[in-house]
C-alpha positions in Angstrom: 107.7 108.6 146.7 108.6 105.0 145.2 112.0 104.9 143.2 110.2 104.4 140.6 109.2 108.1 140.7 112.6 109.9 141.6 113.0 110.9 138.1 110.0 112.1 135.8 107.7 109.4 134.9 107.9 108.2 131.3 105.1 108.2 128.6 104.8 105.9 125.6 102.3 106.5 123.3 100.8 103.9 121.1 100.9 102.7 118.2 103.3 105.4 117.5 105.8 104.4 119.8 106.9 108.1 121.0 108.1 108.2 124.4 109.3 110.3 126.5 109.5 112.3 130.4 107.3 114.6 131.8 107.3 116.4 135.1 104.1 114.7 138.1 100.6 116.4 136.8 101.7 117.1 132.8 98.2 116.7 131.3 98.5 114.0 129.0 97.3 115.8 126.3 100.2 118.4 127.1 102.7 115.5 127.2 101.6 113.9 123.7 102.0 117.7 122.0 105.2 118.1 123.0 106.1 114.1 121.7 104.5 115.4 118.3 101.8 112.6 118.6 98.7 113.4 117.1 95.9 113.8 119.6 92.6 116.0 118.6 91.5 118.1 120.5 88.7 121.0 119.6 87.6 122.4 122.4 91.0 123.7 124.4 91.2 121.4 126.8 87.7 122.1 128.3 86.6 118.7 128.3 83.9 119.2 126.5 84.6 118.3 122.5 85.6 114.4 123.6 88.2 114.6 121.1 90.9 113.7 123.0 90.6 110.3 124.2 92.6 107.8 125.5 93.3 104.5 126.6 96.1 103.4 129.8 97.4 99.9 128.7 98.3 97.8 132.3 100.9 95.9 133.1 105.0 95.2 132.8 106.0 95.8 129.2 109.2 94.4 128.9 110.1 95.1 125.4 109.9 98.9 126.4 110.7 98.9 130.4 107.4 100.2 131.9 105.1 99.1 134.3 101.9 100.9 133.4 98.8 101.1 135.7 95.7 102.8 136.0 96.9 104.4 139.1 99.7 106.2 137.3 97.1 108.6 135.9 95.0 110.9 137.3 91.5 110.0 139.1 88.7 111.0 137.4 87.9 114.9 138.1 84.5 116.8 137.6 85.2 117.5 134.0 85.4 114.0 133.1 82.6 113.0 135.1 80.7 116.0 133.8 81.7 114.7 130.4 80.7 111.1 130.9 77.4 112.3 132.5 76.1 114.5 129.5 77.7 112.8 126.6 78.8 109.3 127.8 82.2 108.4 127.9 83.5 104.3 126.7 84.6 102.5 129.4 88.3 102.6 130.2 88.5 105.7 127.8 89.9 108.9 129.7 89.7 113.0 128.3 93.6 113.6 127.7 93.2 117.4 128.0 92.0 116.9 132.1 93.6 113.6 133.1 97.5 114.0 134.8 100.9 111.8 134.6 101.6 110.2 138.0 103.7 107.8 136.7 104.8 105.8 134.4 102.1 105.2 131.3 101.8 103.0 128.9 98.9 105.5 126.6 97.1 104.1 123.7 95.4 106.7 121.0 92.2 105.0 120.2 92.3 104.8 116.2 88.4 105.2 116.2 87.5 108.6 118.4 84.8 109.6 116.4 82.4 111.5 118.9 78.5 111.3 118.2 78.9 110.6 114.5 77.7 107.1 113.1 80.6 106.4 110.5 81.3 103.5 107.8 85.0 102.2 107.3 85.4 101.8 103.5 88.3 99.3 102.6 90.6 101.9 101.2 94.0 101.7 102.8 94.0 99.8 106.6 97.8 101.5 107.2 97.8 103.6 110.1 98.7 107.2 108.7 100.0 109.6 111.6 97.8 112.6 111.4 99.2 116.1 111.2 96.0 117.9 108.8 96.2 121.1 107.7 93.2 122.1 108.9 92.5 122.5 112.6 88.9 122.6 114.8 89.7 125.5 117.2 87.2 126.5 119.8 87.6 129.8 122.1 85.6 131.9 124.5 85.3 135.3 123.5 85.5 138.6 125.4 82.0 140.2 125.0 81.9 143.9 123.7 83.4 147.0 126.1 82.4 150.4 125.2 86.0 151.0 126.9 87.7 148.8 124.9 86.8 149.4 121.3 88.6 146.4 120.1 86.2 144.4 117.2 84.6 141.6 117.8 86.9 139.3 115.0 90.1 141.1 116.5 89.0 139.9 120.2 88.5 136.7 118.8 92.4 136.6 117.2 93.1 137.7 120.9 91.4 134.6 122.0 92.9 132.2 119.3 96.7 133.2 120.2 96.0 133.1 124.0 94.2 129.9 124.2 96.3 128.3 120.8 98.8 129.6 120.0 97.6 131.1 117.1 99.7 134.2 115.8 99.2 136.4 112.5 96.1 135.1 111.2 94.4 135.8 108.2 90.8 135.4 107.5 89.0 134.5 104.6 87.5 137.7 103.4 83.9 135.9 103.2 83.6 135.2 106.5 84.1 138.9 107.8 80.6 140.1 107.3 79.5 137.5 109.3 82.0 137.2 112.0 79.5 139.7 114.1 76.3 137.5 113.6 77.9 134.4 114.4 79.5 135.9 117.9 76.2 136.2 118.9 74.7 133.1 117.9 76.8 131.0 119.8 77.0 133.3 122.7 80.3 134.4 122.5 81.4 130.5 122.1 82.9 130.3 118.4 84.6 126.9 116.6 87.5 128.4 114.2 88.5 126.3 111.5 92.4 127.3 110.6 94.1 126.0 107.8 98.2 126.1 108.0 100.0 123.8 105.5 103.6 124.8 105.8 104.7 126.1 109.1 106.1 129.1 107.6 102.9 130.1 106.0 100.7 132.4 108.1 97.4 130.5 109.3 94.5 131.2 107.5 90.9 130.8 109.6 88.9 129.4 106.7 85.3 128.7 108.2 83.5 130.0 111.3 80.7 128.1 113.5 78.9 129.6 117.0 78.7 127.2 119.3 81.3 123.9 119.8 81.7 122.2 116.4 83.1 119.0 116.7 83.6 117.2 113.1 85.7 118.8 109.8 86.1 116.7 106.9 88.3 116.3 103.7 88.2 114.2 100.5 91.2 112.2 98.5 90.7 112.0 95.1 92.3 110.1 92.1 91.1 111.5 88.8 91.9 109.0 86.9 91.6 108.8 82.8 89.2 105.9 82.7 87.8 106.3 86.9 87.5 108.7 89.3 88.1 107.2 93.3 87.3 109.6 96.2 87.4 108.7 100.1 85.7 111.0 102.5 87.7 111.0 105.7 87.6 112.6 109.0 90.1 115.2 109.7 90.0 114.8 113.4 90.4 110.7 113.3 91.5 110.1 110.0 88.7 107.3 109.9 87.4 107.0 106.4 83.8 108.1 106.3 83.2 106.7 102.8 85.1 105.6 99.7 83.0 105.4 95.7 84.1 106.3 92.5 82.4 107.0 88.9 83.3 106.3 85.5 85.2 109.8 84.3 82.6 111.6 81.6 85.8 112.9 79.6 85.8 109.2 78.2 83.0 110.5 75.4 85.7 113.1 74.7 87.6 110.3 73.5 89.5 107.2 75.0 92.8 107.7 75.7 94.8 110.5 77.1 96.0 111.6 73.6 92.8 111.7 72.0 91.8 113.8 74.5 94.8 116.5 73.9 93.7 116.2 69.7 89.8 116.8 70.9 90.9 119.9 72.4 93.2 121.2 69.5 90.5 120.3 67.1 87.4 122.3 69.3 87.9 126.2 70.2 86.0 124.9 73.1 87.2 121.4 73.6 89.3 122.5 76.9 85.6 124.0 78.5 84.1 121.1 77.9 86.3 118.2 79.7 87.0 120.7 82.1 83.4 121.1 83.0 82.6 117.7 83.0 85.0 116.4 85.2 84.3 119.2 88.0 80.7 118.3 87.8 81.5 114.6 88.0 83.1 115.4 91.3 80.8 117.1 92.9 78.4 114.6 91.8 80.5 111.8 94.0 81.0 114.2 96.9 77.1 114.3 97.1 77.4 110.5 96.9 80.4 109.9 99.7 78.4 112.8 101.6 75.4 110.8 101.3 76.6 107.8 102.3 78.4 109.1 105.3 75.9 111.1 106.7 77.9 114.1 106.3 77.0 117.8 105.2 79.1 118.9 102.2 79.8 122.3 103.1 81.7 120.3 106.5 84.5 119.6 104.0 87.6 121.7 104.9 90.3 120.5 102.9 90.8 118.6 99.6 93.9 116.8 98.3 93.8 115.5 94.5 96.3 113.2 92.2 95.8 113.2 88.4 97.9 112.0 85.3 99.5 115.3 84.0 96.5 115.2 81.4 93.8 115.1 83.6 95.5 117.4 86.3 95.5 120.2 83.8 92.5 119.6 82.2 90.8 119.6 86.3 92.5 123.0 87.0 91.4 124.2 83.3 94.9 124.1 82.2 95.1 123.8 78.4 97.0 120.4 77.6 97.8 120.9 74.2 102.0 121.0 74.8 101.9 117.5 76.4 100.7 116.1 73.4 103.7 116.6 71.4 107.1 116.7 72.4 109.1 117.8 74.6 105.7 117.3 76.6 105.9 120.8 78.6 103.9 120.9 81.6 102.3 124.4 81.9 103.3 123.3 86.2 105.1 120.8 87.7 105.3 122.0 91.2 102.6 121.0 94.1 99.4 124.1 94.0 97.0 125.2 96.1 94.0 127.0 95.2 90.6 127.9 97.3 88.1 125.3 96.4 85.5 127.6 94.6 88.5 128.7 92.3 87.6 125.7 90.7 83.8 125.0 91.1 84.0 122.3 93.8 80.5 122.6 95.9 81.9 122.4 98.9 82.7 124.7 102.3 83.4 128.2 100.5 86.9 128.0 103.0 87.9 124.9 101.9 91.7 124.5 100.6 92.7 122.3 97.6 96.1 120.7 97.3 97.3 119.4 94.4 100.0 116.8 94.6 103.4 117.7 92.3 104.0 116.0 89.0 107.2 114.2 88.4 107.4 115.3 84.7 105.2 115.4 80.8 104.1 112.0 81.1 104.7 110.9 84.6 101.7 113.2 86.9 101.1 113.9 90.0 99.3 109.9 90.3 102.2 108.8 90.2 103.8 111.4 92.8 101.4 109.4 94.9 101.9 106.2 94.0 105.7 106.4 95.1 104.6 108.5 97.8 102.5 105.7 99.3 104.7 102.7 98.7 108.2 104.5 99.1 110.9 103.3 96.6 113.2 106.0 97.8 112.5 104.8 101.5 113.5 100.8 100.4 117.2 99.2 100.8 115.5 96.8 97.7 115.3 97.6 94.2 111.6 98.3 93.7 109.6 98.5 91.0 106.4 100.1 90.7 104.1 99.8 87.6 100.6 101.7 87.5 99.2 99.8 84.3 96.3 101.8 82.9 96.0 103.4 78.9 99.5 105.0 79.6 101.4 103.0 82.1 103.6 104.8 84.7 106.7 103.3 85.9 108.9 103.9 89.0 112.0 102.1 89.8 114.5 102.4 92.5 115.8 102.7 96.1 116.7 105.1 98.7 120.1 105.8 96.4 118.6 106.9 93.4 115.0 106.1 91.9 114.4 106.9 88.1 111.2 107.5 86.5 108.9 106.4 82.7 106.0 106.6 81.1 105.1 103.7 78.8 101.8 104.2 76.1 100.2 101.0 76.5 97.2 101.9 75.0 93.7 100.9 75.9 94.2 97.1 75.6 94.6 95.9 78.8 90.8 97.9 79.6 89.1 95.8 76.8 89.9 98.7 74.4 90.8 97.1 70.6 90.3 93.3 72.1 87.0 91.5 69.8 85.2 90.5 73.1 86.9 93.3 75.5 85.5 95.5 77.8 85.9 97.1 81.0 85.3 95.3 84.3 81.8 94.9 84.6 79.4 91.7 85.8 79.2 89.6 82.9 83.0 90.2 82.0 85.0 87.4 82.0 87.8 87.9 84.6 89.4 84.2 84.4 90.8 81.5 82.0 92.2 78.7 82.4 93.2 76.1 79.4 93.8 72.1 79.5 97.1 72.1 77.7 96.1 68.4 76.4 92.7 69.0 75.2 92.5 72.8 74.7 89.6 73.2 76.5 89.2 76.4 78.2 87.2 76.8 81.7 86.9 80.6 82.8 85.3 82.8 85.5 82.7 85.8 85.2 82.5 88.4 87.4 79.1 87.8 89.1 79.5 84.4 89.3 81.1 83.0 91.8 81.4 79.1 90.1 83.8 78.3 86.9 82.2 77.4 84.0 82.9 73.7 84.2 80.9 73.4 87.2 77.2 72.6 88.0 75.3 75.9 88.2 77.1 78.1 85.6 74.9 77.9 82.8 71.8 78.9 85.0 73.9 81.9 86.4 74.9 83.2 83.5 71.8 83.0 82.1 70.4 85.4 84.9 73.7 88.0 84.8 74.3 87.6 81.3 78.4 86.9 79.6 79.1 89.9 78.1 82.9 89.6 77.1 86.6 89.9 78.5 88.1 92.3 80.6 91.7 93.0 81.3 92.4 90.5 83.9 91.3 87.8 81.9 93.1 89.1 78.7 96.1 88.8 80.1 95.7 84.8 81.1 94.0 83.6 77.5 97.1 84.9 76.0 99.3 83.5 78.4 97.4 80.2 78.6 97.3 79.7 75.2 100.9 80.2 75.1 101.6 77.8 77.8 99.5 75.3 76.3 101.3 75.5 73.0 98.0 77.1 70.9 100.7 80.3 70.3 103.8 80.9 69.8 106.6 82.9 71.5 106.3 85.1 68.8 102.5 85.3 69.4 100.8 83.3 65.9 98.0 81.2 66.3 99.4 77.7 65.6 97.1 76.5 63.1 98.4 73.0 62.8 96.3 72.7 66.7 93.1 73.0 64.5 93.2 69.4 63.8 93.9 68.9 67.7 90.6 70.5 69.0 87.7 72.5 66.7 88.7 75.3 69.5 90.8 76.7 66.8 89.4 78.1 63.8 90.6 79.3 60.7 90.0 83.1 59.7 91.3 83.7 56.5 94.9 83.4 56.3 94.8 83.4 60.2 93.4 81.6 63.1 91.7 82.2 66.0 91.0 80.6 69.1 87.1 80.0 70.8 87.1 80.8 74.5 83.0 80.7 74.5 80.8 79.2 71.7 77.6 80.8 73.4 75.9 84.0 73.2 77.7 86.1 72.7 80.4 84.2 70.8 84.0 85.0 72.0 86.9 84.5 70.4 90.6 85.7 70.8 92.1 86.4 67.7 95.0 87.0 66.2 94.8 90.7 65.9 93.9 90.5 69.8 96.9 88.8 70.3 98.8 91.5 68.4 96.9 94.4 70.4 98.2 92.6 73.7 101.7 92.0 72.4 102.2 96.4 71.6 100.7 97.2 75.0 102.5 94.3 77.1 106.4 95.4 74.7 106.2 98.7 75.5 105.6 98.7 79.2 108.2 95.6 79.5 110.7 98.3 76.9 109.7 100.7 79.4 110.7 98.8 82.4 113.7 97.8 80.7 115.0 100.8 80.0 114.8 102.0 83.3 117.2 98.8 84.7 119.6 99.7 82.6 119.6 102.7 84.0 119.4 102.0 86.8 122.4 99.4 86.6 120.2 96.3 87.4 119.8 93.0 85.2 117.0 91.9 88.3 114.6 93.2 90.4 113.7 92.4 94.5 110.5 93.7 94.5 107.4 94.5 91.9 104.6 96.7 93.1 101.4 96.7 90.7 99.3 100.2 91.5 96.1 101.1 90.2 92.4 99.1 89.7 93.7 97.4 86.9 96.9 96.1 88.4 94.6 94.8 91.6 93.2 92.2 89.5 96.4 91.1 87.8 97.3 87.2 88.5 101.6 88.2 88.7 102.3 84.6 87.6 100.0 85.1 84.2 101.8 88.8 84.3 105.2 87.5 84.1 104.2 84.7 81.6 103.0 87.0 79.4 106.1 89.1 79.7 104.4 91.9 81.1 106.8 92.4 83.7 110.8 91.2 84.4 111.4 88.2 86.2 111.3 88.1 89.9 110.4 85.8 92.6 106.6 86.1 92.3 106.4 86.5 96.5 107.8 89.6 96.4 105.5 90.4 93.1 102.0 92.3 94.8 99.2 94.5 94.1 98.5 97.2 96.2 95.2 98.6 95.1 95.2 102.1 94.0 98.4 103.5 96.0 97.8 106.9 94.1 94.6 107.3 96.2 96.5 106.2 99.2 99.3 109.0 98.5 96.3 111.4 98.3 95.1 110.1 101.5 98.1 110.7 103.3 99.1 114.1 102.2 95.4 114.8 103.1 96.2 113.8 107.0 99.8 114.3 107.2 100.8 117.7 105.6 104.7 116.7 106.6 103.5 113.9 103.6 102.8 117.0 101.0 106.4 118.3 101.6 107.6 115.0 101.5 106.8 114.5 98.0 107.5 117.7 96.8 110.8 117.1 98.0 111.3 113.9 96.4 109.7 114.4 92.8 112.7 116.7 92.5 114.9 113.8 93.1 113.3 111.9 90.8 115.1 111.2 87.1 112.9 110.7 84.4 114.0 109.0 81.3 111.8 109.9 78.6 111.9 106.5 76.1 110.7 108.2 72.9 114.4 109.9 73.1 116.2 106.4 74.0 117.7 104.8 70.2 117.9 101.0 72.5 114.5 101.5 73.2 113.0 100.0 69.9 115.3 97.2 70.0 114.0 96.4 73.6 110.5 96.6 72.3 111.2 94.4 69.7 112.7 91.5 72.2 109.6 92.0 74.3 107.1 91.4 72.2 107.9 88.0 72.5 106.8 85.6 75.4 107.9 86.3 77.6 110.9 87.9 76.3 112.8 86.8 73.1 116.5 87.5 74.9 115.5 87.9 78.7 115.8 84.5 80.9 113.1 83.9 83.4 114.3 81.9 85.7 112.2 82.7 88.9 109.3 82.2 87.1 110.6 78.7 85.8 110.4 77.7 89.3 106.4 77.2 89.7 106.0 77.1 85.5 107.3 75.2 82.6 107.5 77.5 80.2 106.7 75.9 76.3 110.2 75.5 74.2 110.6 78.0 72.0 109.0 77.4 68.5 108.4 80.1 65.8 105.0 79.6 63.1 104.5 81.9 60.3 101.8 84.4 60.0 99.6 81.7 58.1 99.8 79.6 61.3 102.1 76.5 59.9 106.0 76.7 61.7 109.0 78.3 59.9 111.6 76.2 61.1 112.5 78.3 64.2 113.0 81.5 62.0 111.9 84.6 63.5 110.3 87.1 61.4 109.4 90.7 62.1 105.5 91.2 61.9 103.7 93.7 61.8 100.6 94.5 64.0 98.0 92.1 63.1 
């Protein structure tokens, strides 16, 4: 044996980077398990499930000090040959349950290991989540009954699950007990058990059984928003996202925003039951949709993770949210929760479990906890601002030293409500706006049309799809562009004197509007529209500023926009408007549905559940309504970008107008600032 083998071989697993030394002859799967590398195996090392495929990387890896070769792994044996003959093994792949360590190895654990299943990856999250799911599939072969050994069929199955897989003190879902004998005999004494164990200290539970070898199980990660419900269907064995979809929250018919839904519950005796039923039906419909797309039987779903804001959280679980509608905004329960799926009317496997992330505080919910888990401000050295903009904005600010959180009632203006031409983002909605600072002529883009409005062929395409209104991202841009072009003052008043410069400035009694589109429909931005945006953005900025004061900082290092709406906000215009504080624009990024990504992380790795459960207890919640300084911060934030705060980083890329005040009649008032009521 060469010098390289005088000590146990070094095995490095990628992409996790975990490494360790193991005696020659150690199965690669065993090495992975000892290092905590997630390599799935359903069949218990019988080389029948094919879930444990790995690849050997050949070459000298100087960074790791390893020379890896296919000569350093055992030759293909009879079990692998049989599997390849029956089911096919891709070139270069080995079954880690059969292959053994013979020398130094770099082992790649493919992220696409899915056997006998055609799946489609949806754009949801491209991050690699190390898998340690709460559900594991275990195949065992059970001894047949023996008159001399009167142990029951279920008990003999438990014996084999302990012998082959190490499961002790197993519980079993009661609904399975009457079917155990039938399942064992149908599988000719071979059976696959789905075993659920969330916490290491809890007893494991047999939640489902199948005759023979079962090779796949699924979970769902779901974000219940006040406007939209977003869902991922995921393979629990490979971590692959099989399908993703979304649907409108049907509770909108009971109230546009959260407080109106609480009011509906308070004023209608059956209001809570009606809204709970509506959201559960919508979730079941969405489960059907993702299962159809992924060609998955919904009864193969064994685990679910949900996130939601506090009121959606309570209504989904059938809890009266009335106390959240009034101070002190008390949650019925704030910790993480677990249910049997059938207890909350989910039409999936009867043994499926449901995990609900913890809420942070009265109006900072499990969705904010999911976003916090996803983006990890508590893992950063930099001061990170995480903002989820919705009808109720949730704000997280912090680093590894301390994290603070608040909610801010921005209202539905950013989603198009309270805006004269406003609508939700859909084909036909204006989504981008630019205004020429000299002529004040606009150009815009419409969802569903690639061309800008000033490009040839736009009107022909617009005639087909229809221009129907203006959505949230464009509302932010048009108000910011009006400010940059001098159409409105820093106080948000439309300058009536501009009417002499452009026919786009239109008089409306004592106020003025800006004509964005002179077509059908005619879309204008009114003084009331601007006021609604100012009120919303001031509420958000004041909440952020309050958290900055609590942290003792006058600037943030990095900003993350979460949520569907945040994905479409242009950071530059958000800063011009004064929606967010000054920051290097390169450090302002949209992170999509971070709450949904957090749910996905908790679904695929139960360690993430413990991580966020511990983290939320260390987050300091600030109640903005109780802070005496909040009102002044709000007043200052009504101006664009802000009455008192400087924006040096923004000024590097945008020329901000000189400050001028305009009176309510649209004329200049000599620079004096007047307090104004809402439009």
